[in-house]
C-alpha positions, 0 to 999 in steps of 0.5 A: 570510454572511461569515466574521468574524475569530473564527470564521476565526482558529478554523478556522486554529487547527484547522488548525495544531492537526492539523498540530502533532497529525501532526508529534507522532505522526510522532515516536512510530513505530517505524521498521523496521531497514534489516535488516528492511526488506531482509528482508521486502522479498525474501521479497515478491518472492521470493513474488511471483514464485513466485505469478505462476510458478504463475500462468503455469503453471496458464494454459498447463495451461487454455490446452492444455485449452482447445485441446484440447476445442476440437479434437475 
């Protein structure tokens, strides 16, 4: 069935109300300070590098172990 003008207007009001609500919520966000973001990012990068190194070492050790076992 075709939508009436009232139904179309009601839908457009719902969309507009949604975006107005989103804008209102954005004003309530407490964004972190620049220093906090830099510290947290550096911690994530360092920990990622450490985990990567541990995985690489384990991979090499297991690879060497498998090569040893298959050469027997």
